[in-house]
C-alpha positions in Angstrom: 0.0 0.0 0.0 2.9 2.4 0.8 4.4 1.7 -2.6 1.0 2.5 -4.2 0.8 5.9 -2.5 4.5 6.6 -3.4 3.7 5.8 -7.1 0.7 8.0 -6.9 2.7 10.9 -5.5 5.3 10.5 -8.2 2.6 10.6 -10.9 1.1 13.7 -9.2 4.4 15.5 -9.1 5.1 14.7 -12.8 1.6 15.9 -13.8 2.2 19.1 -11.8 5.6 19.6 -13.5 4.2 19.0 -16.9 1.4 21.6 -16.3 3.9 24.1 -14.9 6.3 23.7 -17.8 3.6 23.7 -20.5 2.1 26.9 -19.0 5.4 28.6 -19.1 6.0 27.5 -22.7 2.5 28.7 -23.7 3.3 32.2 -22.3 6.7 32.2 -23.9 5.9 30.8 -27.3 2.2 31.0 -28.1 1.1 34.2 -26.4 2.0 36.6 -29.3 2.5 33.9 -31.9 -0.1 35.3 -34.4 0.1 38.9 -33.4 3.5 39.9 -34.8 3.3 40.3 -38.6 6.2 39.2 -40.9 8.8 42.0 -41.2 12.0 40.2 -42.4 12.7 38.0 -45.3 13.3 34.7 -43.5 9.8 33.9 -42.1 7.7 34.8 -45.2 10.2 33.0 -47.4 9.2 29.7 -45.7 5.6 30.8 -45.5 5.4 31.2 -49.3 6.4 27.5 -49.6 3.5 26.6 -47.4 1.3 28.9 -49.5 2.4 27.1 -52.7 1.6 23.7 -51.2 -1.9 24.8 -50.3 -2.6 26.5 -53.6 -0.8 24.3 -56.1 -1.2 20.9 -54.4 2.5 20.1 -55.0 3.8 18.5 -51.8 7.1 17.4 -53.3 8.7 20.5 -54.8 6.4 23.5 -54.3 8.0 26.4 -56.3 8.1 29.6 -54.3 6.3 32.4 -56.2 5.8 29.9 -59.0 9.4 29.4 -60.1 11.9 29.4 -57.2 13.0 26.1 -55.8 13.0 26.2 -52.0 16.4 26.0 -50.4 15.3 23.7 -47.5 13.7 20.2 -47.4 9.9 20.2 -46.8 9.3 18.6 -43.4 8.5 21.9 -41.7 6.5 23.1 -44.6 4.4 19.9 -44.7 3.6 20.3 -41.0 2.6 23.9 -41.4 0.5 23.1 -44.4 -1.3 20.4 -42.5 -2.0 22.8 -39.6 -3.3 25.5 -42.0 -5.5 23.1 -43.9 -6.8 21.6 -40.6 -8.1 25.1 -39.5 -8.7 26.4 -43.1 -6.5 29.4 -42.4 -3.0 30.3 -43.5 -1.6 33.1 -41.4 1.2 34.0 -39.0 -0.1 31.7 -36.3 -0.6 28.6 -38.4 2.7 29.0 -40.2 4.6 29.4 -36.8 2.6 26.8 -35.0 5.0 23.8 -35.7 7.9 25.7 -34.3 6.0 26.6 -31.1 4.7 23.1 -30.7 8.1 21.5 -31.1 9.7 24.1 -28.9 7.3 23.1 -26.1 7.7 19.4 -26.8 11.5 19.7 -26.8 11.3 21.3 -23.3 9.1 18.6 -22.0 11.2 15.9 -23.5 14.3 17.5 -21.8 12.4 17.5 -18.5 11.6 13.8 -18.7 15.1 13.0 -19.7 16.6 14.9 -16.8 14.0 13.6 -14.3 14.5 10.0 -15.3 18.3 10.1 -15.3 19.0 12.3 -12.2 15.8 13.1 -10.4 12.9 15.6 -10.5 15.0 18.6 -9.5 17.4 18.1 -12.3 14.6 17.7 -14.8 12.8 20.9 -13.7 16.0 23.0 -13.8 16.9 21.5 -17.2 13.5 22.4 -18.6 13.6 25.9 -17.2 17.1 26.6 -18.6 16.0 25.4 -22.0 12.6 27.1 -22.1 14.0 30.5 -21.1 17.1 30.5 -23.3 16.7 33.4 -25.7 17.8 31.5 -28.8 15.4 28.7 -28.0 12.5 31.1 -27.5 13.2 33.0 -30.7 13.3 29.7 -32.7 10.1 28.5 -31.1 8.3 31.7 -32.3 9.7 31.8 -35.8 8.3 30.4 -39.1 11.5 28.6 -39.9 12.8 25.1 -40.2 15.3 25.3 -37.2 13.0 24.2 -34.4 11.6 21.3 -36.4 15.2 20.1 -37.1 16.2 20.6 -33.5 13.3 18.6 -32.1 14.0 15.7 -34.4 17.7 15.8 -33.5 16.8 15.9 -29.8 14.8 12.8 -30.3 17.7 11.1 -32.1 20.2 12.1 -29.4 18.1 11.0 -26.5 17.0 7.8 -28.3 20.6 6.8 -28.9 21.4 7.3 -25.2 18.6 4.9 -24.4 19.6 2.5 -27.2 23.2 2.4 -26.0 22.1 1.6 -22.4 19.7 -1.1 -23.6 22.4 -2.8 -25.8 21.2 -2.0 -29.3 19.1 -4.2 -31.6 17.8 -4.3 -35.1 14.3 -2.8 -34.4 15.9 -0.1 -32.3 18.3 0.8 -35.0 15.3 1.1 -37.4 13.7 3.6 -35.2 16.9 5.6 -34.9 17.1 5.5 -38.7 13.6 7.1 -38.9 14.7 9.9 -36.6 17.8 10.6 -38.6 15.9 10.4 -41.9 13.4 13.0 -40.5 16.3 15.2 -39.5 17.5 15.1 -43.1 14.0 15.9 -44.3 14.1 18.9 -41.9 17.3 20.6 -43.1 19.4 18.3 -45.2 22.4 16.0 -44.6 23.6 17.9 -41.5 20.7 16.4 -39.6 22.4 13.0 -40.0 26.0 14.0 -39.9 26.0 16.0 -36.6 24.4 13.2 -34.5 26.5 10.6 -36.2 29.7 12.5 -35.4 28.6 12.8 -31.8 27.7 9.1 -31.6 31.2 8.1 -32.9 33.0 10.5 -30.6 31.1 9.1 -27.6 31.9 5.5 -28.6 35.5 6.3 -29.3 35.9 7.9 -25.8 34.4 4.9 -24.2 36.6 2.6 -26.4 33.5 0.8 -27.6 33.5 1.3 -31.3 32.5 -2.3 -31.6 29.0 -1.1 -30.6 28.6 0.1 -34.1 27.9 -3.5 -35.2 25.0 -3.6 -32.7 23.6 -0.5 -34.5 23.1 -2.7 -37.5 24.5 -0.1 -39.9 22.7 -1.4 -43.0 19.3 -1.3 -41.3 20.1 2.2 -39.8 21.4 3.8 -43.0 18.9 2.0 -45.1 16.0 3.2 -43.1 17.4 6.7 -43.1 17.9 6.5 -46.8 14.3 5.4 -47.5 12.8 8.2 -45.3 14.9 11.0 -46.6 16.0 9.6 -50.0 12.5 9.0 -51.2 11.7 12.7 -51.1 15.1 13.7 -52.7 14.5 11.2 -55.5 11.0 12.5 -56.2 12.2 16.1 -56.0 15.1 15.4 -58.4 12.6 13.9 -60.9 10.6 17.1 -60.7 13.3 19.7 -60.4 16.1 18.0 -62.4 19.4 19.9 -62.6 18.0 23.0 -61.1 17.1 21.1 -57.9 20.5 19.4 -57.8 22.2 22.8 -58.1 20.2 24.1 -55.2 21.1 21.1 -53.0 24.8 21.5 -53.8 24.8 25.2 -53.2 22.8 25.0 -49.9 24.8 22.1 -48.4 28.3 22.7 -49.7 29.0 26.0 -51.6 27.4 28.3 -49.0 28.8 26.4 -46.1 32.4 25.8 -46.9 33.0 27.3 -50.3 33.6 30.8 -51.6 29.9 31.6 -51.4 29.7 30.9 -47.7 27.6 33.6 -46.0 27.8 34.9 -42.4 31.5 34.1 -42.2 32.9 34.2 -38.6 36.1 33.0 -36.9 36.4 29.5 -35.4 35.6 30.6 -31.8 32.5 32.7 -32.8 30.0 30.1 -31.7 31.2 30.1 -28.1 30.6 33.9 -27.9 27.2 33.5 -29.6 26.3 30.8 -27.1 27.3 32.9 -24.1 25.1 35.8 -25.4 22.1 33.8 -26.5 21.9 31.4 -23.5 22.3 34.2 -20.9 21.9 34.3 -18.0 22.4 30.5 -17.8 25.6 30.7 -19.8 27.1 32.6 -16.9 27.3 29.2 -15.2 29.2 27.6 -18.1 32.6 28.0 -16.3 31.6 26.5 -12.9 29.8 23.7 -14.7 32.8 23.0 -16.9 35.2 23.0 -13.9 32.8 20.7 -12.0 32.7 18.3 -15.0 36.5 18.4 -15.3 37.0 17.6 -11.6 34.5 14.8 -12.0 35.9 13.5 -15.2 36.6 10.0 -13.9 33.0 9.6 -12.8 31.4 11.1 -15.9 30.6 7.8 -17.5 29.3 6.2 -14.3 26.9 9.1 -13.7 25.7 9.2 -17.2 27.2 12.6 -18.0 29.8 11.7 -20.6 27.3 11.4 -23.5 25.8 14.8 -22.8 29.3 16.4 -22.6 30.2 14.9 -25.9 26.9 15.9 -27.4 27.5 19.6 -26.6 31.3 19.8 -27.2 31.4 17.7 -30.3 28.6 19.6 -31.9 30.2 22.9 -31.0 33.5 21.9 -32.6 31.8 20.5 -35.6 29.9 23.6 -36.4 32.8 25.8 -35.6 34.9 24.3 -38.5 32.6 25.7 -41.2 32.9 29.2 -42.5 29.2 29.9 -42.5 28.0 30.6 -39.0 24.6 31.6 -37.6 23.7 31.4 -33.9 20.6 29.3 -34.5 22.7 26.5 -36.1 23.9 25.3 -32.7 20.3 25.2 -31.3 20.5 21.4 -31.1 23.2 21.7 -28.5 21.1 23.7 -26.0 19.2 20.7 -24.5 22.6 19.0 -23.7 23.7 22.2 -21.9 20.4 22.5 -20.1 20.6 18.9 -18.8 24.2 19.4 -17.6 23.1 22.6 -15.7 20.2 20.6 -14.2 22.3 17.8 -12.8 25.0 20.3 -11.6 22.3 22.3 -9.7 21.2 19.1 -8.0 24.8 18.3 -7.1 25.2 21.7 -5.4 22.9 20.5 -2.6 25.2 17.6 -1.8 27.4 17.8 1.2 30.4 16.8 -0.9 29.9 19.7 -3.4 31.6 22.4 -1.3 34.1 23.3 -4.1 31.3 23.5 -6.7 29.4 25.9 -4.4 32.6 27.9 -4.0 32.7 28.4 -7.8 29.0 28.9 -8.1 28.5 31.7 -5.6 30.5 34.5 -7.5 28.5 33.7 -10.7 25.3 33.6 -8.7 25.9 37.1 -7.3 26.9 38.3 -10.8 23.6 37.0 -12.2 21.7 38.8 -9.4 23.7 42.0 -10.1 22.8 41.8 -13.8 19.1 41.8 -13.0 19.5 44.7 -10.6 21.5 46.7 -13.2 18.9 45.8 -15.8 16.2 47.3 -13.6 18.0 50.6 -13.4 18.8 50.6 -17.1 15.2 49.9 -18.0 14.0 52.9 -16.1 16.7 55.2 -17.6 16.0 54.0 -21.2 12.4 55.0 -20.9 13.5 58.6 -20.5 13.1 60.3 -23.9 16.1 62.7 -23.4 18.5 59.8 -22.6 17.3 57.9 -25.7 18.0 60.8 -28.0 21.4 61.4 -26.4 22.5 57.7 -26.8 21.1 57.5 -30.4 23.2 60.5 -31.4 26.4 58.3 -30.8 25.2 55.5 -33.0 25.6 54.8 -36.7 22.9 56.3 -38.9 21.5 52.8 -39.7 21.1 52.1 -36.0 19.8 55.5 -34.9 16.3 55.1 -36.4 15.8 51.6 -34.9 17.1 52.8 -31.5 14.7 55.8 -31.6 11.8 53.5 -32.4 12.7 51.3 -29.5 12.9 54.4 -27.2 9.6 55.6 -28.5 8.0 52.2 -27.7 9.5 52.2 -24.2 8.2 55.6 -23.5 4.7 54.6 -24.7 4.8 51.5 -22.4 6.2 53.3 -19.3 3.9 51.6 -16.9 4.9 48.1 -18.2 8.6 49.1 -18.2 8.2 50.3 -14.6 6.6 47.1 -13.5 9.2 45.1 -15.3 12.0 47.1 -13.6 10.5 46.6 -10.2 10.1 42.9 -10.6 13.7 42.6 -11.9 14.9 44.6 -8.8 13.0 42.5 -6.4 14.1 39.3 -8.1 17.7 40.4 -8.0 17.5 40.9 -4.3 15.9 37.5 -3.8 18.7 35.9 -5.8 21.2 37.5 -3.5 19.4 36.0 -0.5 19.0 32.5 -2.0 22.7 32.4 -3.1 23.8 33.5 0.4 21.7 30.7 2.0 22.9 28.1 -0.6 19.2 27.6 -1.6 20.1 26.6 -5.1 16.9 25.1 -6.3 15.0 28.2 -5.1 17.7 30.3 -6.8 17.3 28.7 -10.1 13.6 28.7 -9.8 13.6 32.5 -9.1 16.0 33.0 -12.1 13.6 31.0 -14.3 10.6 33.0 -13.2 12.4 36.3 -13.8 13.3 35.1 -17.3 9.7 34.1 -18.1 8.5 37.5 -17.0 11.3 39.3 -18.9 10.8 37.4 -22.1 7.0 37.9 -21.9 7.5 41.7 -21.6 10.0 41.6 -24.5 7.4 39.8 -26.7 5.2 42.9 -26.4 7.9 45.1 -27.7 8.8 42.6 -30.4 5.2 42.6 -31.7 5.1 46.4 -31.7 8.4 46.6 -33.6 7.2 44.0 -36.1 4.1 46.1 -36.8 6.4 49.2 -37.3 8.6 47.4 -39.9 6.1 45.1 -41.6 4.5 45.8 -45.0 1.3 44.0 -44.0 -0.8 47.1 -43.6 0.6 48.6 -46.8 -0.2 45.4 -48.7 -3.7 45.4 -47.5 -4.1 49.0 -48.8 -2.6 47.9 -52.1 -5.0 45.1 -52.5 -8.0 47.3 -51.8 -6.8 49.7 -54.6 -5.7 47.1 -57.2 -8.5 44.6 -56.7 -8.4 42.2 -59.7 -6.1 44.2 -61.9 -2.6 42.8 -62.7 0.1 43.5 -60.0 3.8 43.1 -60.4 7.0 43.9 -58.6 9.4 46.2 -60.5 12.9 44.9 -60.7 13.0 43.2 -57.2 10.4 41.9 -54.8 9.7 41.1 -51.2 8.7 37.8 -49.6 6.4 39.4 -47.0 4.5 41.5 -49.5 4.0 38.5 -51.7 2.7 36.4 -48.8 0.2 39.1 -47.7 -0.9 39.7 -51.3 -2.1 36.1 -51.3 -1.0 35.6 -55.0 2.1 35.2 -57.1 3.7 38.5 -57.9 5.9 38.4 -61.0 8.9 40.7 -61.6 8.3 43.3 -64.3 11.2 44.8 -66.3 9.6 46.7 -69.2 9.4 50.4 -69.9 6.3 52.3 -68.9 5.5 54.3 -72.0 2.2 54.2 -74.1 -1.3 53.2 -73.5 -2.8 49.9 -72.3 -5.4 48.7 -69.8 -4.1 49.7 -66.3 -1.8 47.5 -64.3 0.0 48.2 -61.1 3.6 47.9 -60.0 5.2 47.7 -56.6 8.4 49.8 -56.9 11.1 50.5 -54.4 11.9 54.2 -53.8 15.5 54.0 -55.1 14.3 52.3 -58.3 11.6 55.0 -58.7 14.2 57.7 -58.5 16.1 56.2 -61.4 13.0 56.2 -63.7 13.3 59.2 -66.0 10.4 58.6 -68.4 7.3 58.5 -66.2 4.6 59.1 -68.9 1.5 57.2 -68.2 2.7 56.4 -64.7 0.9 57.5 -61.5 2.3 57.2 -58.0 -0.7 55.9 -56.0 0.6 55.1 -52.5 3.8 54.9 -50.5 4.6 52.8 -47.4 5.2 54.6 -44.2 8.3 52.4 -43.4 11.4 51.6 -45.4 12.8 48.2 -46.2 14.4 47.0 -43.0 16.5 44.2 -44.7 17.9 46.5 -47.4 17.5 50.1 -46.1 18.9 51.7 -49.2 15.9 50.5 -51.2 13.8 52.9 -49.2 10.0 52.9 -49.1 7.8 50.8 -51.3 5.5 52.6 -53.8 2.3 51.5 -55.5 2.4 52.7 -59.1 -0.4 52.7 -61.6 0.8 52.2 -65.2 -0.9 52.5 -68.6 1.1 51.2 -71.6 0.6 50.1 -75.2 2.3 46.7 -74.8 1.2 43.9 -72.7 3.9 43.7 -70.0 6.6 41.0 -70.5 7.2 39.4 -67.2 9.6 37.2 -65.4 8.7 35.4 -62.2 12.0 36.7 -60.7 13.5 36.0 -57.3 12.3 37.9 -54.3 15.0 39.8 -52.3 
């Protein structure tokens, strides 16, 4: 009977934890999910692929704007299309829903992994660290492929850990092959290569490379090949050489070749992680020192695999020229789990040295929240905003002034945010002094949830300032059923909100013809010398945030003698 009650208590605790974690994730990921319009090129670029699936019925190789082969495999787009078709609505919420769902599922999966391996406290801290990491939250709110990839890779990493403990097997390898195949369907070969590299490094460190045979490589790779290769084969049949060129460019040329974008030095990812995992990344040094001092027990305590997961992935991605902070998102769960077990170890009587290292960082974290409270109040002062903006580059001045304007408009919210940060900082000092580490991390997590929820409000307001959604709605009310084109270059967001394909027009404007309309960037408009038969109808209030030199977007009515020759050109 006692065992029955203990089991009931355990289930009750787990249910409470799941509700708590899910509630935090809903506030962080779903609260403003559909309120912020698209304002950059990344999200609507993927949303247009979903639009093409829904309108063309092509689930294999939907051509963006009718002629552009997508640069990413379709797993995320398939899921977003299914969601939008299920509710009969394609908008910001339905396109972003898969990311928010997988972001929440990834946090819950991390909790269960930590709780099953090291106890409830480790699971809760791990989930809290992951859920409130800035990079994770941003990916969970974005209509992009990264969170879908990360969740599938998280499943592959955790499943391999269980598979290794259980001794392998043919059916287990088949399941792992499915996960790896789905990872390849999410973002290409890296979804297979990165986990595979970590697996081999782990087995090599354990001097157990013979375990590869227990993985049944033919079953594993064959399953992975069937899951991912079937789509690649069908897409190649449809897209031919053009599709093959996109695959090569996306996975090789732009990563290691001369075309590699976002080039950064080898150590850049470490700096990016410290920034985007803050404030939890402040504890990276004490966690690393603790792991080093415990290096002989890492394997016994089940920590070696997670250390390899994080460090091998970091080294792997650092080798390539092209670097973006979101690329290392699959490493965040490993870090969160290590922080979770480290926090639990701090309560042990034998962890005096770990506490000695943790306290300075804990006080530093508290000081950051206290300083942030003061900075928030000062930034809401209009005079200070203007003074600081005058010292910035012209490109940054406008954005900083917009942020300052939003802060001044939300002074009551900023004041509340500052007060909560100050009170939280004082509580953190008290908890650190008393070595109440679980309370300390719980308080930090609560402060991060509150802070990120406040930030979401400003993100939504900023998105509305920069987005062309309102402008496009005005354009559609003017154009109605008449032809509409982009002049010279386009915009993914405008094309999505127009709810139709927008070809690129490159003709001259002279002569007479039934009216048609052009969307023309301000800098292109200034270059047009012959404006006969051309009428400027409407101009956007905001400039192009991605390429500021293009200026505002104009709606132009054109009458010409010749039917416009068009090309479904690439959006910018």
